[in-house]
Structures are given as C-alpha cells and as structure tokens.
C-alpha positions as CSV (number, residue, x, y, z in Angstrom):
1,M,-2.8,-11.4,15.8
2,S,-1.7,-7.8,15.5
3,A,-0.9,-7.4,11.6
4,N,-0.8,-3.6,11.6
5,I,0.7,-1.7,8.8
6,Q,3.4,0.5,10.4
7,G,0.1,3.7,11.1
8,S,3.4,6.1,11.3
9,A,1.3,8.9,10.4
10,G,-0.6,8.1,13.9
11,P,1.6,10.1,16.2
12,F,2.5,13.5,14.6
13,F,-1.5,13.9,14.0
14,I,-2.5,13.4,17.6
15,K,-3.0,17.0,18.5
16,G,-0.7,18.4,21.2
17,V,2.1,15.8,21.3
18,I,4.1,18.6,18.9
19,E,7.3,16.5,20.1
20,L,6.6,13.3,18.3
21,I,6.5,15.6,14.8
22,P,9.4,13.9,12.7
23,P,11.9,16.7,11.1
24,R,11.2,16.1,8.2
25,I,7.4,17.0,8.3
26,S,7.2,20.5,8.3
27,P,5.1,22.0,11.5
28,D,3.6,25.0,9.5
29,K,1.4,22.5,6.9
30,L,0.8,19.8,9.7
31,K,-0.9,22.9,11.5
32,L,-3.0,23.4,8.4
33,I,-3.5,19.5,7.6
34,R,-5.3,19.6,10.9
35,E,-7.7,22.4,10.4
36,E,-8.4,20.2,7.3
37,N,-9.4,18.1,9.6
38,E,-12.3,20.4,11.1
39,N,-13.6,20.3,8.0
40,L,-13.8,16.4,6.6
41,P,-17.1,14.8,7.1
42,L,-15.9,11.6,9.0
43,D,-19.4,9.8,8.6
44,Y,-19.5,10.8,4.8
45,I,-16.4,8.8,4.8
46,E,-17.2,6.2,6.5
47,K,-20.2,6.0,4.2
48,L,-17.6,5.4,1.3
49,A,-15.5,3.5,1.9
50,T,-18.4,0.9,4.0
51,P,-19.9,-0.7,0.4
52,I,-16.4,-1.3,-0.4
53,L,-14.9,-3.0,2.6
54,A,-18.6,-5.2,2.2
55,D,-18.0,-6.2,-1.3
56,L,-14.4,-7.5,-0.3
57,T,-15.5,-8.6,2.8
58,A,-18.1,-10.9,1.1
59,W,-15.6,-11.6,-2.0
60,A,-13.3,-13.0,0.7
61,N,-15.6,-15.1,2.4
62,S,-17.5,-16.3,-0.6
63,V,-14.0,-17.7,-2.3
64,V,-11.8,-18.5,1.1
65,Y,-14.0,-18.5,4.6
66,S,-17.4,-20.2,3.3
67,Q,-15.1,-23.0,2.9
68,Y,-14.2,-23.8,6.1
69,N,-17.4,-23.2,7.7
70,G,-15.7,-19.8,9.1
71,K,-16.8,-16.0,8.5
72,L,-14.5,-12.4,8.1
73,T,-15.7,-9.6,9.1
74,W,-14.6,-5.5,9.0
75,E,-15.2,-2.9,11.7
76,I,-14.2,0.7,11.7
77,P,-13.1,1.8,15.2
78,L,-13.4,5.6,16.0
79,S,-10.0,6.0,16.6
80,E,-7.3,8.9,15.5
81,S,-4.8,6.8,14.8
82,A,-3.8,5.9,10.8
83,N,-3.8,2.2,11.6
84,A,-5.5,-1.4,10.1
85,S,-5.1,-4.6,11.8
86,A,-6.0,-8.4,11.2
87,V,-7.5,-10.0,14.1
88,T,-7.2,-13.7,14.1
89,Q,-8.7,-15.3,17.8
90,L,-6.5,-18.4,19.0
91,S,-9.9,-20.4,20.1
92,D,-12.0,-19.2,16.7
93,P,-9.7,-18.9,14.1
94,M,-12.1,-19.2,10.5
95,N,-13.8,-15.6,12.4
96,P,-11.5,-13.5,12.3
97,I,-11.9,-9.6,12.1
98,I,-9.8,-6.9,9.4
99,R,-9.9,-3.3,11.4
100,I,-9.6,-0.1,9.7
101,N,-9.2,2.9,11.8
102,L,-11.4,5.6,10.5
103,G,-8.5,7.8,11.4
104,M,-7.2,5.8,8.8
105,L,-9.7,6.1,6.3
106,R,-9.7,10.2,6.8
107,E,-5.5,10.0,5.9
108,I,-7.0,7.8,2.6
109,Y,-9.7,9.9,2.0
110,R,-7.5,13.3,2.2
111,D,-4.5,12.0,0.4
112,A,-7.2,11.2,-2.8
113,F,-8.8,14.2,-2.5
114,V,-5.8,16.3,-2.7
115,F,-3.4,14.8,-4.9
116,P,-5.1,15.4,-7.9
117,L,-5.0,19.0,-7.5
118,I,-1.2,18.8,-6.6
119,S,-0.8,16.6,-9.7
120,H,-2.6,19.1,-12.1
121,M,-0.2,22.4,-10.2
122,I,3.1,20.1,-10.8
123,A,2.1,19.2,-14.4
124,S,0.9,23.3,-14.9
125,D,3.7,24.8,-13.1
126,N,6.4,23.3,-14.3
127,S,8.9,21.4,-16.4
128,T,8.8,18.2,-14.1
129,V,6.0,16.3,-16.2
130,K,7.1,17.7,-19.8
131,D,10.6,16.4,-19.0
132,L,9.4,13.5,-18.2
133,N,7.7,12.8,-21.4
134,Q,10.6,13.7,-23.4
135,T,12.6,11.0,-21.7
136,F,10.3,8.5,-22.9
137,K,10.3,9.8,-26.1
138,N,6.2,11.4,-25.6
139,L,5.2,8.0,-27.1
140,S,0.9,6.8,-26.6
141,F,1.1,5.7,-23.0
142,T,2.2,9.1,-21.6
143,F,0.2,12.1,-20.4
144,K,0.6,15.9,-20.2
145,S,-1.7,16.0,-17.3
146,G,-1.6,15.9,-14.0
147,V,-3.9,12.2,-14.0
148,P,-4.7,10.3,-17.3
149,H,-8.1,10.2,-19.0
150,V,-10.7,8.3,-17.4
151,H,-13.1,7.1,-19.6
152,S,-16.3,6.2,-18.5
153,S,-16.2,2.8,-18.7
154,Q,-13.4,3.1,-15.8
155,Y,-16.0,5.3,-13.7
156,T,-16.2,3.9,-10.2
157,E,-19.4,2.7,-9.1
158,L,-19.1,5.5,-6.4
159,F,-18.2,7.7,-8.5
160,K,-21.3,7.0,-11.6
161,L,-23.6,7.4,-8.4
162,L,-22.9,10.6,-7.0
163,K,-21.0,12.5,-10.1
164,P,-25.0,14.1,-10.7
165,M,-23.8,16.2,-7.6
166,Y,-20.6,17.1,-8.8
167,D,-21.7,18.4,-11.8
168,K,-24.5,20.6,-10.5
169,N,-21.8,22.4,-8.2
170,R,-18.0,22.1,-9.3
171,A,-15.0,24.3,-9.3
172,E,-13.8,25.2,-12.3
173,K,-10.6,23.7,-12.5
174,L,-12.1,20.6,-11.3
175,T,-12.2,18.4,-14.6
176,D,-14.1,14.8,-14.8
177,D,-10.4,12.7,-15.1
178,M,-10.2,14.9,-11.7
179,L,-13.0,13.8,-9.9
180,A,-13.0,10.1,-11.1
181,S,-9.2,9.4,-10.4
182,R,-10.1,10.8,-6.9
183,F,-12.5,7.9,-6.3
184,L,-10.2,5.5,-7.9
185,M,-7.3,6.4,-5.6
186,F,-9.8,6.1,-2.6
187,E,-10.9,2.6,-3.6
188,L,-8.3,1.4,-4.5
189,M,-5.6,2.6,-1.1
190,I,-8.7,1.2,0.7
191,V,-8.6,-2.0,-1.6
192,W,-5.2,-2.2,-1.3
193,L,-4.9,-2.0,2.6
194,F,-8.1,-4.3,3.0
195,C,-6.1,-6.5,0.9
196,H,-2.6,-6.9,3.2
197,E,-4.3,-7.0,6.2
198,L,-6.3,-10.1,4.4
199,G,-2.9,-11.8,3.2
200,H,-1.7,-11.9,7.2
201,L,-4.8,-13.6,7.6
202,L,-4.9,-16.4,4.7
203,Q,-0.7,-16.7,5.3
204,R,-2.0,-17.6,9.2
205,H,0.6,-15.5,10.4
206,Y,-0.3,-16.0,13.7
207,L,0.6,-19.5,13.9
208,L,4.6,-18.2,13.5
209,Q,4.1,-15.1,16.3
210,V,3.4,-18.0,19.1
211,V,5.7,-20.0,21.0
212,S,3.2,-21.7,23.0
213,G,0.1,-21.1,25.2
214,G,-3.2,-22.4,25.9
215,G,-6.8,-21.2,27.1
216,D,-9.6,-19.0,25.0
217,I,-7.7,-15.7,24.9
218,V,-9.2,-13.1,22.6
219,S,-6.0,-12.4,20.2
220,V,-3.1,-12.5,19.6
221,N,-2.3,-9.1,19.6
222,E,-4.6,-9.1,22.7
223,A,-3.0,-12.2,24.8
224,Q,-3.4,-12.9,28.4
225,E,-0.1,-14.1,30.4
226,D,-1.4,-18.1,29.8
227,V,-0.1,-16.8,25.6
228,A,3.6,-17.0,24.5
229,L,5.0,-15.1,22.1
230,H,7.8,-14.7,19.8
231,S,9.9,-11.6,20.6
232,K,13.2,-10.6,20.4
233,D,14.0,-12.2,23.4
234,T,12.7,-15.9,22.1
235,D,14.1,-15.6,18.5
236,E,17.5,-13.6,17.9
237,N,16.0,-13.5,14.2
238,F,12.8,-11.8,15.2
239,F,12.4,-8.8,13.3
240,L,13.6,-10.0,10.0
241,K,11.0,-12.6,10.3
242,S,8.4,-10.1,10.9
243,Q,10.0,-7.2,8.6
244,A,9.8,-10.5,6.1
245,R,5.9,-11.4,6.2
246,E,5.1,-8.1,6.1
247,I,6.5,-7.7,2.8
248,L,4.5,-11.0,2.1
249,A,1.2,-9.2,3.0
250,D,2.2,-6.5,0.8
251,L,3.1,-9.2,-2.1
252,E,-0.9,-10.7,-1.1
253,G,-2.2,-7.6,-1.7
254,V,-1.2,-6.3,-4.6
255,S,-2.5,-9.8,-6.1
256,F,-5.5,-9.3,-4.7
257,A,-6.1,-6.0,-5.7
258,V,-5.3,-6.8,-9.4
259,T,-7.8,-9.7,-9.0
260,Y,-10.5,-7.1,-7.3
261,M,-9.4,-4.8,-10.3
262,V,-10.2,-7.4,-13.0
263,R,-13.7,-8.0,-10.9
264,K,-14.7,-4.4,-11.2
265,N,-14.2,-4.0,-15.0
266,L,-11.2,-1.5,-13.6
267,F,-8.0,-2.9,-15.1
268,S,-6.9,0.1,-17.4
269,M,-4.3,2.1,-17.6
270,P,-5.7,4.9,-15.3
271,S,-6.6,2.7,-12.4
272,I,-3.4,1.1,-13.0
273,Y,-1.4,4.2,-12.2
274,M,-3.6,5.4,-9.4
275,L,-2.9,1.8,-7.7
276,L,0.9,2.7,-8.2
277,C,0.6,6.3,-6.9
278,A,-1.6,5.0,-3.5
279,Q,0.9,2.8,-2.8
280,E,3.6,4.9,-2.9
281,I,1.5,7.8,-1.3
282,M,1.4,5.1,2.0
283,F,4.4,3.8,2.1
284,H,6.2,7.9,2.3
285,R,2.9,8.1,5.4
286,F,4.8,5.1,7.0
287,S,8.2,6.2,6.3
288,V,8.6,10.0,8.3
289,I,9.3,7.7,11.5
290,Y,12.4,5.4,9.9
291,P,15.8,7.5,9.6
292,D,17.1,8.4,6.5
293,N,19.5,5.3,5.8
294,F,19.2,1.5,5.1
295,D,20.1,0.2,8.3
296,I,17.9,-3.2,8.9
297,P,15.6,-1.9,11.9
298,D,14.9,-3.4,15.6
299,L,11.2,-3.3,14.4
300,K,8.8,-5.0,13.2
301,H,8.2,-3.4,9.6
302,P,10.4,-2.9,7.3
303,A,11.5,-0.2,6.2
304,P,9.2,1.3,3.7
305,I,11.0,2.2,1.2
306,I,12.3,-1.1,0.6
307,R,8.6,-2.6,0.8
308,S,8.0,0.0,-2.2
309,E,10.8,-1.8,-4.0
310,F,9.1,-4.8,-3.7
311,V,5.9,-4.0,-4.4
312,Q,6.6,-1.8,-7.3
313,A,9.1,-4.7,-8.8
314,Y,6.0,-7.5,-7.9
315,S,3.0,-5.3,-9.8
316,T,5.1,-4.5,-12.7
317,H,5.6,-8.1,-13.3
318,L,1.9,-8.8,-12.2
319,I,0.3,-6.2,-14.0
320,S,2.4,-7.0,-17.5
321,D,1.5,-11.0,-17.2
322,T,-2.4,-10.1,-16.5
323,L,-2.7,-7.6,-19.6
324,V,-1.3,-10.7,-21.5
325,Q,-3.1,-12.9,-20.0
326,R,-6.3,-10.7,-21.2
327,K,-4.7,-10.3,-24.6
328,L,-4.9,-6.4,-23.6
329,A,-0.8,-6.8,-24.3
330,A,0.3,-8.4,-27.1
331,T,3.6,-9.6,-25.2
332,K,5.5,-9.2,-22.5
333,E,7.8,-7.2,-23.2
334,S,5.5,-4.7,-25.4
335,I,4.4,-3.5,-22.2
336,T,7.6,-3.5,-20.8
337,I,8.3,0.4,-21.9
338,P,5.1,2.0,-20.5
339,M,4.9,-0.2,-16.9
340,L,8.2,1.3,-16.6
341,Y,6.9,5.2,-17.6
342,L,3.4,4.4,-15.3
343,S,6.4,3.3,-12.0
344,V,8.7,6.2,-12.8
345,R,5.8,8.7,-13.1
346,S,4.2,7.0,-9.9
347,S,7.2,7.3,-7.6
348,L,8.1,11.0,-8.7
349,M,4.6,12.2,-8.8
350,S,3.6,10.9,-5.5
351,G,6.9,12.1,-3.5
352,L,6.2,15.5,-4.8
353,F,3.2,14.9,-3.8
354,W,4.0,14.3,-0.1
355,A,6.6,16.8,-0.5
356,N,4.2,19.8,-1.0
357,R,1.7,18.4,1.5
358,Y,4.1,17.3,4.1
359,E,7.8,18.3,4.1
360,I,9.9,20.8,4.8
361,F,10.7,21.4,1.5
362,D,11.6,24.0,-1.0
363,D,13.7,24.7,-4.3
364,N,17.1,24.3,-2.0
365,N,16.4,21.1,-1.1
366,R,14.8,17.6,-2.0
367,P,11.9,15.3,-1.4
368,T,13.6,12.5,1.2
369,F,12.2,9.8,-1.6
370,L,14.9,11.9,-3.7
371,R,17.8,12.2,-1.7
372,L,17.5,8.4,-0.6
373,S,18.3,7.3,-4.6
374,D,21.7,8.9,-4.7
375,E,24.9,6.4,-5.5
376,Q,26.0,6.6,-2.1
377,Y,23.0,4.5,-0.7
378,H,22.7,2.0,-3.4
379,E,24.9,-0.4,-2.0
380,P,23.3,-0.3,1.1
381,K,19.6,-0.5,0.0
382,L,20.5,-3.4,-2.1
383,S,22.4,-5.1,0.5
384,Y,18.9,-5.0,2.9
385,L,16.8,-6.1,-0.7
386,K,18.8,-9.5,-0.8
387,T,18.5,-9.8,3.5
388,M,14.9,-9.0,2.6
389,A,14.4,-11.6,0.2
390,Y,16.8,-14.5,2.1
391,W,14.4,-13.8,4.6
392,V,11.3,-13.8,2.8
393,D,11.7,-17.3,1.1
394,E,12.3,-18.5,4.9
395,Q,9.1,-17.3,5.9
396,I,7.7,-19.1,2.8
397,D,9.1,-22.1,3.8
398,Q,6.8,-22.0,7.0
399,I,3.7,-20.9,5.6
400,K,3.5,-22.6,2.4
401,P,2.0,-25.8,4.1
402,N,-0.4,-23.9,6.0
403,H,-1.9,-21.2,3.8
404,L,-5.9,-21.0,3.3
405,C,-5.7,-20.5,-0.4
406,N,-4.4,-23.1,-2.9
407,P,-3.5,-22.0,-5.0
408,N,-1.9,-18.9,-4.1
409,F,0.5,-16.0,-4.9
410,I,3.8,-18.0,-3.6
411,G,4.6,-19.5,-7.0
412,Y,4.2,-17.1,-9.5
413,F,6.3,-14.7,-6.8
414,Q,9.3,-17.0,-6.1
415,G,9.7,-17.6,-10.0
416,L,10.3,-13.9,-10.2
417,N,13.4,-14.3,-8.4
418,L,12.8,-10.6,-7.0
419,F,16.5,-9.2,-5.3
420,K,17.8,-12.2,-5.3
421,Q,21.7,-13.5,-4.6
422,P,22.8,-14.4,-7.9
423,E,24.2,-18.0,-7.2
424,T,28.1,-18.4,-7.8
425,S,29.4,-21.0,-10.1
426,S,33.2,-22.9,-8.6
427,T,35.4,-24.4,-11.3
428,D,37.7,-26.6,-11.1
C-alpha cells in the first residue's frame, strides 16, 4: 500500500524544474536552499536517523508484529523526493516496510538545524513573542527566548553523545538550549513521520484499497494488472475516504509519538513544544501545492491546514490527559491555558519560520497561514472540517474490526467528538 505523506516539497527541490515552483515560494530563497544542499552531509544525516528508526522499529515489532509472527523493517531509499511510505505485501502482510527517503531526512535535518536560529531572530528583532506573552499575561509557562529552556535531563541521547563535540567548537550565539532544541525537533519530526506510516499499517488501510485481486503481487503501490484498486472510477467518494485515512494515520501517529516521548523520558514542556512545531513545519512543507482556499481537492491527501487542525486539537487533548495521568498536572483544566499557549506559539513561530525561509514574504504581505485565518475563510474551513469528521467516522467503522492493536487510539479519539456537527433535537 502506498501510504505516502504528501511530500509536496519534492517537486520544487528537483534541480532545474523551475516551472514547478509554486507561486508563493520565493525563487531567490529556493536558490539559497539548493546551495545549502551542497553542504548538508547526507551520510551524517543518515547516521543520525538510523538509531531513531531502529529503536522505533524494534518497539513496533515487540509490541505488535511479534504477536503475528511478523516483522516490520525500514529502509532509507537514496531519493531526492521529500517523501515517506508504508508498503504492505499482499502475499505477506505481516512483514511490511516503512520507507523514508533520504531527501525527506535531509529536509527534516535542515528544518531542525535552522528553526532555533530563526526563532531566536524573531524573538530578538521584533515584538512578536513579547506581544504573545503579554496576551498570556507573562505567566510562568511563557518564555521570552526563541526556544524554551531544555534541562539536561531532557537532552536526547544523540545530543548527549555529540554535545562534547559542539562544546569544543561552537558559534557564540548557539546556546545549549538552541542545540538541544535542534536535536529534539530532528528526533521528534522523524518519530511522528515514522508513526504516521505505522498508523497506516496498523489500521490496515491496504484492505480498503483493494477491490479484488489475486496472484503474488509485490505490494499494493506496486500492483500488477492482476489486482484491482479502488479509484475515483470505482468509488465516487474515493478522495474523501482516502483523505479521512490520512487524518487517522496522523492521529495515531500523534498517539505513538507521545508514547515514544514518555518511553524516552522526553515528555515535558520543551519536547511538547518542539513536537508541535515539528508537526506544523511538516504541514507547511506539504501545503505549497494546495490553493489558498478550503475547496475540498480531488487529491488523496486533505489540505494540510485541515490535517493541522485535527492534529492540533487531538494533540492538545491527548497531551493534557497524559500530563494528568502521569501526575504532571493536577487537572486537565489547570493545563488548558498553558497548552493553548504552546499551541498558538508553535503555529505562529512555525508559520513565520516557513515564510522567512521559503515564501515571498516581507513587511507588505502576510504568510499564507495567516491569510487563511481571515474571517472570510472561517465558514468554508469549518465545512471542510465537518465533512472530514463525517468521513473519518465512516472509515473508522471499516478499520476498527481489522486494527492490529487492541486497545488502540480509536475509542479515545471518538470520545473527543472533534469537529462534529452538533445534533439537533426536535420538539413537538
């Protein structure tokens, strides 16, 4: 099954394909990005990602696939495309593969490397952070710096290993917090990406793609003529169902990412903030080929801003409840405002990061994410969200009996009733 996260950055990172650059992307900034590629050490990036992917795969095999006498494996194809996929062999479904292209890992590394620097610039050079903090009355959970303070107990294993090297030779403006945040974002962005693909596999989405078939084909996304797959020709709701499955993979990915953070002793405010930022940056990357509106596209992936709305809402609830369960917060109500701050700040800073790095953006215009927040877009966005909520429920009915994990995230998610159309009661 091809369960690709929409790697929409892929086309405009291919050398020489200028005509595919979306209108909102700055050619001059893109040229600088391409020049950066010459200095990004691909072997080093792959070595940084390898222990993270190995750990995640071992965990998934221990918790899930060993129960079915199967084995999940992972690959890093040498491809420029900023993409990832989950592949299920129909003849051997309990031995799937998660593939994350080296091009995707390069973009994750680049974003994680630069985000603390851009955040520092935004916090230092204008009143954006100051104004936001004042809105939240400068309470103890706010922070003035570009990234939060990261206590040494919250350092990732990779940063602990490499920190002595940075200590010997480091630019003066790179603080320990900035470096620690780099490694947190790099790790958590990979974790969430991997867990999204794992969500596709555990929810067994390939069962909902096949119409009929036979023979020993390689995989659904590499199917031969002897297997029939659902398409817009076989199902009038093909795109809506596919978009709903992407959202469900996103949400299960969030659940697994939080599990990972708890397991790795990374579940605290700095890591929560960096996870939220990582998710938002990923959605900005995917959004460049989508129009600046909320018309539901004839595409297998929903508009990234719709995915973001689901992920942000679900993440806020799940993280808050997990904080209470782990006795890191007294009640869910007590953590509501701090979580709102982290959510708003991550959206704001990630959007400004993306605009500064990639978009045609100056003092005379606004980033795309801000324009789509205007009042004129409220109703069409809400309509899109409610439509997706309906189809998510419809797909859950198909997925629930076949999910490889029990218990799983579905019961918790359904209890939240996110973006549901309120039921109307009739009166005599």
